[in-house]
C-alpha positions as CSV (number, residue, x, y, z in Angstrom):
1,M,40.4,154.9,91.1
2,T,37.5,156.9,89.4
3,K,34.1,157.0,90.2
4,R,33.1,154.7,87.1
5,E,36.3,152.2,87.9
6,Q,34.5,152.1,91.7
7,V,31.0,151.3,90.3
8,L,32.7,148.5,88.1
9,Q,34.6,147.0,91.1
10,T,32.1,147.2,93.5
11,T,29.6,145.5,91.0
12,L,32.4,142.4,90.2
13,E,32.3,141.9,94.1
14,L,29.1,141.9,95.1
15,I,28.0,139.8,91.7
16,T,31.0,137.6,92.5
17,E,29.4,137.2,96.2
18,L,25.9,137.3,95.9
19,G,24.9,136.6,92.0
20,F,23.5,138.7,89.5
21,H,19.8,138.5,90.7
22,A,20.4,139.3,94.4
23,T,22.6,142.7,93.4
24,P,20.4,145.3,93.2
25,M,21.3,148.7,91.7
26,A,20.3,149.9,95.5
27,L,23.1,147.8,97.2
28,I,25.7,148.8,94.2
29,I,24.9,152.7,95.1
30,E,25.2,151.5,98.6
31,K,28.7,149.6,98.7
32,S,30.3,151.8,96.3
33,G,29.7,155.0,98.1
34,V,28.7,156.7,94.6
35,A,26.0,158.6,94.4
36,A,22.7,157.3,92.4
37,G,22.8,159.9,89.9
38,T,26.6,159.4,89.3
39,I,25.9,155.9,88.5
40,Y,23.4,156.7,86.0
41,Y,25.2,159.0,84.3
42,Y,27.7,156.1,83.3
43,F,24.9,153.6,83.2
44,K,21.7,153.7,82.3
45,S,20.6,150.3,83.7
46,K,22.2,147.4,85.8
47,E,22.3,145.2,82.6
48,E,24.1,148.5,80.6
49,L,26.7,148.1,83.9
50,I,26.7,144.5,84.1
51,D,27.5,144.4,80.1
52,T,30.1,147.0,80.3
53,L,32.0,145.0,83.2
54,Y,31.8,142.0,80.8
55,A,33.2,144.0,78.0
56,D,35.9,145.5,79.9
57,I,37.0,142.1,81.5
58,K,36.6,140.5,77.9
59,K,39.1,143.2,76.6
60,E,41.6,142.6,79.4
61,I,41.3,138.7,78.6
62,A,41.9,139.0,75.1
63,C,45.2,141.4,75.8
64,A,46.4,138.8,78.3
65,M,46.2,136.1,75.7
66,A,48.0,138.1,73.1
67,D,50.8,139.4,75.3
68,G,54.3,138.8,73.5
69,L,52.5,136.9,70.6
70,E,54.3,138.8,68.3
71,N,57.4,137.9,69.5
72,E,57.2,133.9,68.9
73,S,57.3,132.8,65.6
74,N,56.7,129.0,66.3
75,Y,53.2,128.1,66.2
76,K,53.1,125.5,69.0
77,L,54.9,128.1,71.2
78,K,52.4,130.8,70.4
79,F,49.5,128.6,71.6
80,A,51.6,127.5,74.8
81,L,52.0,131.3,75.3
82,I,48.7,132.0,74.8
83,W,47.3,129.4,77.1
84,N,49.8,130.3,79.8
85,N,48.8,134.5,79.5
86,L,45.0,133.4,80.4
87,F,45.7,131.1,82.9
88,L,48.1,133.5,84.9
89,Y,45.4,136.3,84.3
90,F,42.5,134.2,85.4
91,N,44.8,133.1,88.8
92,Q,45.7,136.6,88.9
93,Y,42.3,138.0,89.4
94,P,40.0,135.1,90.2
95,K,36.8,137.5,90.7
96,K,37.4,138.7,87.1
97,F,37.5,134.6,86.3
98,E,34.4,133.9,88.3
99,F,32.2,137.2,86.8
100,F,33.5,135.9,83.5
101,Q,32.6,131.8,83.8
102,Q,29.2,133.1,85.2
103,Y,28.0,135.6,83.0
104,S,29.7,134.1,79.7
105,N,27.4,131.1,80.6
106,S,24.3,133.0,81.8
107,P,20.8,133.3,80.1
108,L,21.1,137.0,80.8
109,I,23.7,137.7,78.6
110,R,22.3,139.0,75.0
111,K,23.5,137.6,71.7
112,E,24.9,141.0,70.2
113,I,26.8,142.0,73.4
114,K,28.6,138.6,72.6
115,E,28.9,139.5,69.0
116,L,30.3,143.0,69.9
117,N,32.9,141.6,72.2
118,K,34.5,139.8,69.6
119,I,36.5,142.0,68.1
120,H,38.8,141.8,71.2
121,Y,40.0,138.7,69.8
122,S,40.7,139.6,66.6
123,K,44.5,138.5,67.4
124,I,43.9,135.3,68.5
125,Y,41.3,134.8,65.8
126,Q,43.8,135.7,63.4
127,Y,46.2,133.2,64.9
128,L,43.4,130.2,64.8
129,E,42.8,131.0,61.3
130,T,46.5,130.4,60.1
131,G,46.7,127.5,61.9
132,K,43.6,126.5,60.2
133,S,44.8,127.2,56.9
134,L,48.3,125.7,57.3
135,G,46.4,122.7,58.2
136,I,48.1,122.9,61.8
137,I,44.7,122.8,63.8
138,R,41.3,121.3,63.1
139,D,39.2,123.0,60.9
140,L,36.4,124.0,63.4
141,P,34.8,127.1,63.8
142,L,37.1,129.8,65.2
143,V,34.7,130.2,68.3
144,I,34.7,126.1,69.3
145,L,38.5,126.4,69.1
146,L,38.4,129.2,71.2
147,N,36.2,127.8,73.5
148,L,37.9,124.6,73.8
149,I,41.2,126.8,74.6
150,I,39.4,128.6,77.7
151,S,37.3,125.6,78.6
152,N,40.4,123.9,79.5
153,I,41.9,126.7,81.5
154,A,38.8,126.9,83.2
155,V,38.8,123.7,84.4
156,L,42.4,123.5,85.6
157,V,41.9,127.4,87.2
158,T,38.6,126.4,88.8
159,L,40.5,122.8,90.6
160,S,43.2,124.9,91.8
161,L,41.2,127.8,93.3
162,N,39.0,125.1,94.8
163,Q,42.3,123.2,95.7
164,E,41.1,119.9,94.5
165,V,44.6,119.8,93.2
166,E,48.1,121.2,93.7
167,L,49.5,123.1,90.5
168,S,52.9,122.4,89.7
169,E,55.0,123.8,86.4
170,Q,54.8,119.8,85.4
171,I,50.3,120.0,85.8
172,V,50.7,122.9,83.7
173,T,52.7,121.9,81.0
174,N,50.8,118.6,80.8
175,T,47.8,120.2,80.5
176,I,48.5,122.9,77.7
177,N,50.2,119.8,76.0
178,A,46.7,118.0,76.5
179,C,44.8,120.8,75.2
180,W,47.2,121.4,72.1
181,D,46.9,117.6,71.2
182,S,43.0,118.1,71.2
183,I,42.7,121.0,68.6
184,K,46.0,120.1,66.6
185,T,45.7,118.0,63.5
186,N,48.6,115.0,63.8
């Protein structure tokens, strides 16, 4: 693991454990074991460090969602693939999921950071735009469609991580279908 990766990993762990405000740079320096000068070489501020962590996770999420998309031709099956890919990613990386949920919905995130990170979702936006133009899914802004999908997944992941629901293949399939029903036109 590079020093940059070590700093990002430490930041992820500390923020998910303590929160944004209770994670000062001094603690990140101490827990990461990386010299302050090295950290400030990579990241000019705590804000830049957090924005970088967010961007890295957003890129991973977008890649996970689009994995195998080009191999499927059926629109609804592509939806299930996108949904399941993200569900599996969030379950595999619960700290990244928790950070993503905290920061995406935080007043700390700047609008320009959200805008910059939209580029990672180009394949997913293209998929949704195609569905809209073909009349398969509702004519809603892409950001709403994407958030309808992600929020449904986030609820199920949260319930699972909090052990409020015991997951089964049937529950996952039914939840995918319920989410599909929320965005399809017919």
